[in-house]
FIDO-506612 format. One record per residue (C-alpha): y negated, x negated, z; residue in three letters; residue number from 0. Coordinates in Angstrom, 2 decimals. Layout:
BEGIN
VODO       y       x       z residu num
VODO       Y       X       Z    ala NUM
...
# end
This chain:
BEGIN
VODO       y       x       z residu num
VODO   -3.93  -23.08   10.27    met   0
VODO   -6.64  -25.72   10.78    lys   1
VODO   -6.37  -26.89    7.18    arg   2
VODO   -7.67  -23.46    6.06    phe   3
VODO  -10.78  -23.35    8.22    phe   4
VODO  -12.83  -26.16    6.64    leu   5
VODO  -12.43  -24.85    3.05    pro   6
VODO  -13.17  -21.33    4.27    leu   7
VODO  -16.30  -22.44    6.15    thr   8
VODO  -17.60  -24.35    3.13    leu   9
VODO  -16.88  -21.39    0.89    cys  10
VODO  -18.80  -19.00    3.14    leu  11
VODO  -21.71  -21.42    3.42    ala  12
VODO  -21.97  -21.53   -0.36    ala  13
VODO  -21.61  -17.78   -0.84    trp  14
VODO  -23.88  -16.32    1.82    leu  15
VODO  -27.22  -17.54    0.38    pro  16
VODO  -26.21  -16.14   -3.00    leu  17
VODO  -25.28  -12.82   -1.41    ala  18
VODO  -28.62  -12.64    0.41    ala  19
VODO  -30.48  -13.37   -2.82    ala  20
VODO  -28.49  -10.66   -4.57    ala  21
VODO  -29.79   -8.06   -2.11    gln  22
VODO  -33.37   -8.81   -3.19    asp  23
VODO  -32.58   -8.77   -6.90    ala  24
VODO  -32.25   -5.45   -8.72    pro  25
VODO  -29.03   -5.84  -10.72    glu  26
VODO  -26.62   -7.25  -11.61    pro  27
VODO  -25.48   -8.69   -8.30    glu  28
VODO  -24.75  -12.41   -8.63    arg  29
VODO  -22.52  -12.79   -5.60    ala  30
VODO  -21.40  -11.00   -2.48    ser  31
VODO  -19.73  -11.70    0.85    ala  32
VODO  -18.26   -8.73    2.73    lys  33
VODO  -15.82   -8.56    5.64    phe  34
VODO  -13.49   -6.16    7.41    gln  35
VODO  -11.48   -6.24   10.63    ala  36
VODO   -8.88   -3.69   11.73    thr  37
VODO   -6.91   -3.43   14.96    tyr  38
VODO   -4.15   -0.82   15.07    leu  39
VODO   -2.15   -0.10   18.25    trp  40
VODO    0.85    2.24   18.31    gln  41
VODO    3.21    3.56   20.94    ser  42
VODO    6.27    5.79   20.92    lys  43
VODO    8.20    7.30   23.84    pro  44
VODO   11.97    7.26   23.91    gly  45
VODO   13.86    9.71   21.70    phe  46
VODO   17.45   11.03   21.52    pro  47
VODO   19.95    9.07   19.40    ala  48
VODO   23.70    9.67   19.22    ala  49
VODO   24.21    6.03   18.15    tyr  50
VODO   22.30    3.01   16.85    ser  51
VODO   23.00    0.24   14.35    gly  52
VODO   21.66   -3.20   13.51    val  53
VODO   18.64   -1.80   11.64    asn  54
VODO   17.95    1.28   13.76    ser  55
VODO   14.66    2.22   15.33    leu  56
VODO   15.17    1.65   19.04    ser  57
VODO   15.51    4.93   21.01    pro  58
VODO   13.71    3.24   23.94    leu  59
VODO    9.93    3.41   24.45    pro  60
VODO    8.09    0.79   22.39    glu  61
VODO    4.60   -0.45   21.64    lys  62
VODO    3.26   -2.24   18.60    ser  63
VODO    0.01   -3.65   17.24    tyr  64
VODO   -1.49   -5.25   14.16    ser  65
VODO   -4.75   -7.08   13.50    phe  66
VODO   -6.16   -8.00   10.10    thr  67
VODO   -9.44   -9.61    9.13    ser  68
VODO  -10.42  -10.13    5.50    thr  69
VODO  -13.31  -11.81    3.71    ala  70
VODO  -14.17  -10.35    0.30    tyr  71
VODO  -16.03  -13.03   -1.64    leu  72
VODO  -17.26  -12.33   -5.17    gly  73
VODO  -19.09  -14.41   -7.77    leu  74
VODO  -20.35  -13.40  -11.22    arg  75
VODO  -19.31  -16.17  -13.62    leu  76
VODO  -20.86  -14.49  -16.66    ala  77
VODO  -22.45  -11.07  -17.38    pro  78
VODO  -18.99   -9.60  -18.03    asp  79
VODO  -16.77  -11.88  -15.88    thr  80
VODO  -16.27  -11.87  -12.10    glu  81
VODO  -14.26  -14.06   -9.70    leu  82
VODO  -12.97  -12.78   -6.35    tyr  83
VODO  -11.40  -14.62   -3.42    phe  84
VODO  -10.01  -12.93   -0.27    asn  85
VODO   -8.86  -15.15    2.61    pro  86
VODO   -7.10  -12.98    5.19    glu  87
VODO   -6.06  -13.40    8.81    leu  88
VODO   -3.13  -11.33   10.10    val  89
VODO   -1.34  -10.93   13.41    gln  90
VODO    1.04   -8.26   14.67    gly  91
VODO    4.16   -7.24   16.53    val  92
VODO    6.15   -4.33   15.03    pro  93
VODO    8.42   -1.85   16.73    met  94
VODO   12.15   -2.59   16.33    ser  95
VODO   11.54   -5.60   14.07    arg  96
VODO    9.99   -3.28   11.46    leu  97
VODO   13.27   -1.41   10.90    thr  98
VODO   14.68    2.08   11.39    gly  99
VODO   12.46    4.20    9.14    leu 100
VODO   11.98    4.98    5.47    gly 101
VODO    8.30    5.68    6.04    gly 102
VODO    7.22    2.94    8.46    leu 103
VODO    4.45    3.97   10.82    thr 104
VODO    1.88    1.18   10.23    asn 105
VODO    1.08    0.12    6.67    ala 106
VODO   -1.01   -2.76    8.04    glu 107
VODO    2.09   -4.47    9.44    leu 108
VODO    3.60   -6.97    7.04    gln 109
VODO    7.19   -8.13    6.86    lys 110
VODO    6.01  -11.60    7.91    thr 111
VODO    3.93  -10.34   10.84    ala 112
VODO    4.13  -12.29   14.10    gly 113
VODO    2.27  -12.76   17.36    ser 114
VODO    0.63  -15.97   16.10    asn 115
VODO   -2.41  -15.46   13.84    pro 116
VODO   -1.76  -16.54   10.25    thr 117
VODO   -4.49  -17.32    7.73    leu 118
VODO   -3.62  -17.23    4.05    tyr 119
VODO   -4.98  -16.39    0.60    arg 120
VODO   -4.53  -12.68   -0.06    ala 121
VODO   -6.31  -12.50   -3.43    arg 122
VODO   -7.77  -14.86   -6.00    leu 123
VODO   -8.40  -13.18   -9.34    phe 124
VODO  -10.71  -12.89  -12.33    val 125
VODO  -11.94   -9.62  -13.82    arg 126
VODO  -13.19   -9.61  -17.43    lys 127
VODO  -14.84   -6.50  -18.94    thr 128
VODO  -15.48   -5.72  -22.59    trp 129
VODO  -18.01   -2.91  -23.02    gly 130
VODO  -17.39   -0.49  -25.90    leu 131
VODO  -20.94    0.85  -26.09    gly 132
VODO  -22.28    4.32  -25.42    gly 133
VODO  -23.22    5.71  -22.01    glu 134
VODO  -23.59    3.30  -19.09    arg 135
VODO  -22.98    3.83  -15.36    glu 136
VODO  -24.15    2.14  -12.18    ala 137
VODO  -21.65    0.21  -10.07    val 138
VODO  -22.28   -0.01   -6.32    ala 139
VODO  -21.66   -3.18   -4.35    ser 140
VODO  -18.32   -2.90   -2.53    asp 141
VODO  -15.23   -4.85   -1.56    phe 142
VODO  -14.23   -6.89   -4.64    asn 143
VODO  -16.92   -5.16   -6.69    gln 144
VODO  -20.30   -6.59   -7.65    leu 145
VODO  -23.19   -4.20   -8.17    ala 146
VODO  -24.47   -3.76  -11.70    gly 147
VODO  -24.23   -1.66  -14.83    leu 148
VODO  -21.22   -1.21  -17.10    arg 149
VODO  -20.20    0.82  -20.14    asp 150
VODO  -18.22    3.94  -19.24    lys 151
VODO  -16.00    3.20  -22.23    asp 152
VODO  -14.58   -0.27  -21.69    arg 153
VODO  -11.56   -2.57  -21.57    val 154
VODO  -10.89   -4.44  -18.33    val 155
VODO   -8.52   -7.37  -17.79    leu 156
VODO   -7.66   -8.35  -14.21    thr 157
VODO   -5.54  -11.48  -13.76    ala 158
VODO   -4.52  -13.62  -10.81    gly 159
VODO   -3.34  -13.14   -7.25    asn 160
VODO   -3.79   -9.55   -6.00    leu 161
VODO   -1.90   -6.42   -4.95    ala 162
VODO   -0.40   -4.14   -7.60    val 163
VODO   -1.73   -1.19   -5.57    ser 164
VODO   -5.29   -2.53   -6.04    asp 165
VODO   -5.10   -1.18   -9.60    ile 166
VODO   -2.21    1.29   -9.84    phe 167
VODO   -1.74    4.63   -8.03    asp 168
VODO   -5.13    4.62   -6.28    ala 169
VODO   -6.10    7.83   -4.49    asn 170
VODO   -9.41    8.71   -2.86    ala 171
VODO   -7.78   10.36    0.17    tyr 172
VODO   -4.54    8.43    0.81    ala 173
VODO   -4.46    4.77   -0.13    his 174
VODO   -5.98    2.63    2.65    asp 175
VODO   -4.28    2.41    6.09    pro 176
VODO   -7.41    0.74    7.50    arg 177
VODO   -9.47    3.92    7.16    thr 178
VODO   -7.08    6.72    6.08    gln 179
VODO   -3.43    7.65    6.78    phe 180
VODO   -1.40    4.88    8.44    met 181
VODO    2.21    5.60    7.43    asn 182
VODO    3.66    3.66    4.47    trp 183
VODO    4.57    7.00    2.86    ser 184
VODO    0.87    7.68    2.18    phe 185
VODO   -0.16    4.22    0.95    leu 186
VODO    1.35    4.97   -2.47    thr 187
VODO    4.48    6.72   -3.77    his 188
VODO    7.18    5.99   -1.21    gly 189
VODO    9.63    5.47   -4.08    ala 190
VODO    7.32    3.04   -5.93    tyr 191
VODO    9.08   -0.31   -5.36    asp 192
VODO    6.13   -2.26   -6.75    phe 193
VODO    6.35   -6.04   -7.22    ala 194
VODO    5.02   -7.90   -4.18    ala 195
VODO    5.78  -10.69   -1.76    asp 196
VODO    6.50   -9.85    1.87    ser 197
VODO    2.74   -9.66    2.55    arg 198
VODO    2.18   -7.12   -0.21    gly 199
VODO    0.59   -9.38   -2.86    tyr 200
VODO    1.70  -10.85   -6.18    ser 201
VODO    0.52  -12.80   -9.24    trp 202
VODO    0.12  -11.14  -12.60    gly 203
VODO   -2.24   -9.29  -14.90    ala 204
VODO   -3.25   -5.74  -15.74    ala 205
VODO   -5.14   -4.35  -18.73    leu 206
VODO   -7.11   -1.09  -18.47    glu 207
VODO   -8.66    0.98  -21.27    tyr 208
VODO  -11.34    3.54  -20.30    tyr 209
VODO  -12.35    6.19  -22.85    arg 210
VODO  -14.16    9.33  -21.71    gly 211
VODO  -12.05   11.11  -19.09    asp 212
VODO   -8.95    9.03  -19.88    trp 213
VODO   -7.69    5.70  -18.57    val 214
VODO   -4.58    3.80  -19.70    ile 215
VODO   -3.26    0.91  -17.58    arg 216
VODO   -0.45   -1.59  -18.06    ala 217
VODO    0.48   -4.58  -15.94    gly 218
VODO    3.16   -7.19  -15.29    arg 219
VODO    3.53   -8.92  -11.92    phe 220
VODO    5.85  -11.43  -10.27    met 221
VODO    8.77  -10.33   -8.15    gln 222
VODO    9.82  -12.21   -5.02    pro 223
VODO   12.62  -14.72   -5.53    lys 224
VODO   14.79  -12.65   -3.20    glu 225
VODO   14.59   -9.15   -1.80    ser 226
VODO   11.47   -8.73    0.39    asn 227
VODO   10.88  -12.50    0.41    gly 228
VODO    7.61  -14.39    0.62    leu 229
VODO    8.18  -16.86   -2.23    ala 230
VODO    7.46  -15.44   -5.69    leu 231
VODO    9.53  -15.96   -8.84    asp 232
VODO    7.24  -17.51  -11.48    his 233
VODO    9.62  -16.81  -14.38    ala 234
VODO    7.67  -13.76  -15.59    leu 235
VODO    9.62  -13.57  -18.82    gln 236
VODO   12.92  -13.05  -16.94    arg 237
VODO   12.11  -11.40  -13.60    his 238
VODO    9.13   -9.09  -13.27    tyr 239
VODO    7.69   -5.75  -12.30    gly 240
VODO    6.07   -3.72  -15.11    asp 241
VODO    3.99   -0.59  -14.59    gln 242
VODO    2.19    1.80  -16.91    tyr 243
VODO   -0.25    4.49  -15.83    glu 244
VODO   -2.05    7.29  -17.64    leu 245
VODO   -5.04    8.84  -15.84    glu 246
VODO   -7.01   11.97  -16.70    lys 247
VODO  -10.15   13.18  -14.94    ala 248
VODO  -10.83   16.92  -15.05    tyr 249
VODO  -12.85   19.70  -13.43    ser 250
VODO  -11.31   22.68  -11.60    leu 251
VODO  -13.65   25.50  -10.56    ala 252
VODO  -16.51   23.05  -10.91    gly 253
VODO  -14.90   20.47   -8.62    arg 254
VODO  -13.74   17.04   -9.89    pro 255
VODO  -10.08   16.06   -9.87    gly 256
VODO   -7.82   13.36  -11.22    thr 257
VODO   -4.15   13.28  -12.23    val 258
VODO   -2.17   10.07  -12.80    lys 259
VODO    1.24    9.57  -14.36    leu 260
VODO    3.03    6.34  -13.44    leu 261
VODO    6.14    4.64  -14.81    tyr 262
VODO    7.51    1.39  -13.38    phe 263
VODO   10.35   -0.92  -14.36    arg 264
VODO   11.56   -3.87  -12.27    asn 265
VODO   13.88   -6.61  -13.51    arg 266
VODO   15.29   -8.91  -10.83    ala 267
VODO   18.42  -10.19   -9.09    ile 268
VODO   19.34   -7.16   -6.99    met 269
VODO   22.38   -5.72   -5.27    gly 270
VODO   23.75   -2.32   -6.35    gly 271
VODO   25.06    0.28   -3.89    phe 272
VODO   27.99    1.44   -6.03    ser 273
VODO   29.13   -2.16   -6.61    asp 274
VODO   28.91   -2.88   -2.88    ala 275
VODO   31.02    0.18   -2.06    leu 276
VODO   33.62   -0.72   -4.69    ala 277
VODO   33.93   -4.29   -3.44    gln 278
VODO   34.22   -3.18    0.20    ala 279
VODO   37.34   -1.12   -0.70    ala 280
VODO   36.95    1.13    2.32    gly 281
VODO   35.43   -1.50    4.60    gly 282
VODO   31.77   -2.07    5.50    val 283
VODO   29.82   -2.64    2.25    pro 284
VODO   27.41   -5.56    1.85    glu 285
VODO   24.63   -5.95   -0.69    ile 286
VODO   24.36   -9.75   -0.90    ala 287
VODO   27.74  -10.45   -2.60    pro 288
VODO   27.03   -8.07   -5.50    val 289
VODO   23.55   -9.24   -6.43    arg 290
VODO   23.04   -9.79  -10.15    lys 291
VODO   20.40   -9.16  -12.80    leu 292
VODO   19.55   -5.46  -12.70    arg 293
VODO   16.80   -3.09  -13.78    val 294
VODO   15.26   -0.52  -11.45    lys 295
VODO   12.92    2.10  -12.86    gln 296
VODO   11.04    5.14  -11.64    gly 297
VODO    8.07    7.42  -12.08    trp 298
VODO    5.32    9.12  -10.10    gly 299
VODO    2.71   11.86  -10.36    ile 300
VODO   -0.51   11.43   -8.35    asn 301
VODO   -3.08   14.21   -7.90    leu 302
VODO   -6.42   14.19   -6.09    glu 303
VODO   -8.71   17.20   -6.02    gln 304
VODO  -12.12   17.79   -4.44    ser 305
VODO  -12.22   21.27   -2.85    leu 306
VODO  -15.82   21.11   -1.59    ser 307
VODO  -18.46   18.53   -0.78    asp 308
VODO  -16.57   17.74    2.44    asn 309
VODO  -12.93   18.58    1.72    val 310
VODO  -10.41   16.93   -0.59    gly 311
VODO   -6.66   17.13   -1.06    met 312
VODO   -3.99   14.89   -2.55    phe 313
VODO   -0.37   15.19   -3.65    ala 314
VODO    2.19   12.67   -4.89    arg 315
VODO    5.69   13.13   -6.29    leu 316
VODO    7.80   10.09   -7.16    gly 317
VODO   11.36    8.95   -7.80    arg 318
VODO   13.25    5.75   -8.56    ser 319
VODO   16.79    5.58   -9.94    asp 320
VODO   17.99    4.60   -6.44    gly 321
VODO   20.92    2.54   -7.68    glu 322
VODO   19.84   -0.86   -6.31    ser 323
VODO   18.43   -2.24   -3.08    glu 324
VODO   14.82   -2.01   -2.00    thr 325
VODO   13.24   -5.12   -3.43    tyr 326
VODO    9.61   -5.20   -2.30    ala 327
VODO    8.41   -1.93   -0.71    phe 328
VODO    9.92    0.86    1.40    ala 329
VODO   13.53    2.04    1.58    glu 330
VODO   12.80    5.34   -0.17    ile 331
VODO   14.33    6.58   -3.46    asp 332
VODO   12.43    9.83   -3.92    his 333
VODO    9.29   11.00   -2.21    ser 334
VODO    6.88   13.89   -1.90    leu 335
VODO    3.59   13.68   -0.02    ser 336
VODO    0.55   15.93    0.25    leu 337
VODO   -2.42   16.25    2.53    gly 338
VODO   -6.06   17.01    3.12    val 339
VODO   -9.09   15.01    4.31    ala 340
VODO  -12.09   16.81    5.84    ile 341
VODO  -15.47   15.23    6.47    lys 342
VODO  -17.16   16.24    9.72    gly 343
VODO  -20.44   17.54    8.26    ala 344
VODO  -19.62   21.14    9.25    ser 345
VODO  -19.51   20.18   12.95    trp 346
VODO  -22.46   17.79   12.81    gly 347
VODO  -20.47   14.55   12.36    arg 348
VODO  -20.90   13.74    8.67    ala 349
VODO  -19.35   10.27    8.94    lys 350
VODO  -16.22   11.46   10.77    asp 351
VODO  -12.98   12.34    8.96    thr 352
VODO  -10.08   14.58    9.94    leu 353
VODO   -6.87   13.99    7.99    gly 354
VODO   -3.56   15.87    7.95    leu 355
VODO   -0.59   15.03    5.70    ala 356
VODO    3.13   15.65    5.17    tyr 357
VODO    5.75   13.42    3.52    ala 358
VODO    9.38   14.07    2.63    arg 359
VODO   11.45   10.98    1.79    asn 360
VODO   14.98   10.93    0.41    gly 361
VODO   17.80    8.68   -0.83    leu 362
VODO   20.01    8.65   -3.92    ser 363
VODO   23.67    9.69   -3.57    ala 364
VODO   24.93    6.09   -3.86    ser 365
VODO   22.39    4.89   -1.28    his 366
VODO   23.54    7.63    1.11    gln 367
VODO   27.20    6.66    0.63    ala 368
VODO   26.37    2.98    1.24    phe 369
VODO   24.68    3.72    4.57    leu 370
VODO   27.33    6.27    5.62    ala 371
VODO   30.00    3.58    5.14    ala 372
VODO   28.19    1.33    7.60    gly 373
VODO   26.06   -0.67    5.16    gly 374
VODO   22.57   -1.91    6.05    ser 375
VODO   19.54   -2.17    3.83    gly 376
VODO   16.49   -4.30    4.52    phe 377
VODO   14.88   -1.59    6.68    phe 378
VODO   17.56    0.97    7.62    val 379
VODO   21.16    0.94    8.78    gly 380
VODO   22.37    3.02   11.73    asp 381
VODO   26.03    2.11   11.23    gly 382
VODO   26.80    5.60    9.97    arg 383
VODO   24.81    8.50    8.55    leu 384
VODO   24.45   12.25    8.94    asn 385
VODO   22.13   12.54    5.98    tyr 386
VODO   18.97   14.62    5.98    arg 387
VODO   15.68   13.89    4.19    pro 388
VODO   13.17   12.10    6.40    glu 389
VODO   10.16   14.33    7.16    ala 390
VODO    6.84   12.96    8.41    ile 391
VODO    3.70   14.76    9.59    val 392
VODO    0.65   12.61   10.29    glu 393
VODO   -2.77   13.58   11.56    gly 394
VODO   -5.75   11.39   12.40    tyr 395
VODO   -9.36   11.77   13.46    tyr 396
VODO  -11.75    8.96   12.53    ser 397
VODO  -14.82    8.91   14.78    leu 398
VODO  -17.77    6.93   13.41    ala 399
VODO  -19.29    4.61   16.01    leu 400
VODO  -23.05    5.04   15.98    asp 401
VODO  -23.55    1.83   17.96    val 402
VODO  -21.76   -0.23   15.28    leu 403
VODO  -22.71    0.34   11.64    lys 404
VODO  -19.76    0.94    9.30    asn 405
VODO  -17.33    1.09   12.21    ser 406
VODO  -14.97    3.79   13.46    ala 407
VODO  -12.28    4.41   16.02    ile 408
VODO   -9.38    6.62   15.00    ser 409
VODO   -6.80    8.53   16.99    leu 410
VODO   -3.59    9.43   15.18    gly 411
VODO   -0.25   11.10   15.76    leu 412
VODO    2.91   10.92   13.65    gln 413
VODO    5.92   13.21   14.05    tyr 414
VODO    9.09   12.04   12.26    ile 415
VODO   12.23   14.10   11.88    arg 416
VODO   15.50   12.48   10.79    asn 417
VODO   14.30    8.86   11.10    pro 418
VODO   16.04    6.69    8.49    ala 419
VODO   17.49    9.92    7.00    tyr 420
VODO   19.75   10.51   10.01    asn 421
VODO   19.97   13.94   11.63    ala 422
VODO   21.82   12.37   14.59    asp 423
VODO   18.63   10.57   15.70    arg 424
VODO   15.12   11.69   16.62    gly 425
VODO   12.68   13.26   16.37    pro 426
VODO   10.20   10.40   16.87    val 427
VODO    6.58   10.71   17.99    arg 428
VODO    4.10    7.87   17.47    val 429
VODO    0.59    7.68   18.92    leu 430
VODO   -1.95    5.49   17.11    ser 431
VODO   -5.34    4.05   18.05    val 432
VODO   -7.24    2.19   15.33    arg 433
VODO  -10.53    0.29   15.42    leu 434
VODO  -12.06   -0.64   12.07    his 435
VODO  -15.31   -2.36   11.20    thr 436
VODO  -16.98   -3.54    7.97    glu 437
VODO  -20.00   -5.74    7.38    phe 438
# end
């Protein structure tokens, strides 16, 4: 880790004077340095389970935590070109080795999480914007966003090291586990197996076209070399994750809303459930021996709707073909989620947020048969299966801390029926406490 600290210190020393100068200048902002830190603690009591397998959630009481700290450093290279760099520190201990659920309870926990702090590069990318003329809009200074003015109609190219979810399937009410819902089912479509390494990031590029109330996006990103691995496959012409999104802004009863249609297509060396079952010939099926070049595809519908100045709702519906193993995200083949977020202005706490959401996750028929025969995926595998869709209810209350600007403590509760799609286990209850700060 020490080899990261000197470059990081020098980088911050160079950026901070620029950021301070940018605050005094009107616009555009030349540079910025922003930071976040999030600590998330979770606990579950024991729950009933008729049996357990190698990838089951333990029926015994467990505790878990995660800690992340991120620096968001931005520099304007030219009037229409920006560079962003995000070093990130992560530490965490999951429950049951991060197995036993389709919708995992903490979207801050990475597959490489451990009790030793790890510092790495999360993002390093360039954003180039071509204005198309017409009306202009102000852009506020934010994480990975420099303040300034831009054309509403524009073309934007983002290329480099980033997360696919930074650009695709964003939602104002359910997208960020550091401030919103914590379960993986609400980060994005549960069935969206988007290209990413085991930390959630990739290399690639996305092109966006903004025209009036419409946005069209397309992007290609690197897949990991192996299922849920850290090393990425740089052969983008052979193995990749493609996604296409169409977005439309609208007004309903005078309130703004947005609908997004997503299609994704992954091409990688993956194992298929039907092939594994056929090769097992009545025995326990295994994915690894039947891995070959395959294509996985799916779609999603994303809706966000403002109901009042202080209330908003969201809904997502998504599905993948479910014929091959989970390659980079959650072990979910089809998903439905919906929820509401309420600001606390009506009870005199304008910066507080109350959130309540529901998710229903399911598996394809071949995936069910694979698990019922004793097979194990990356996240789930109870040794057998009494299939039922996994149902998750999550609620949280985020209390703004007046003593610390841009900070909040959140209390959350998750109730999960049929964990890992198994009616013979659960229900599971998870208590969450989260502390988040930004500066």
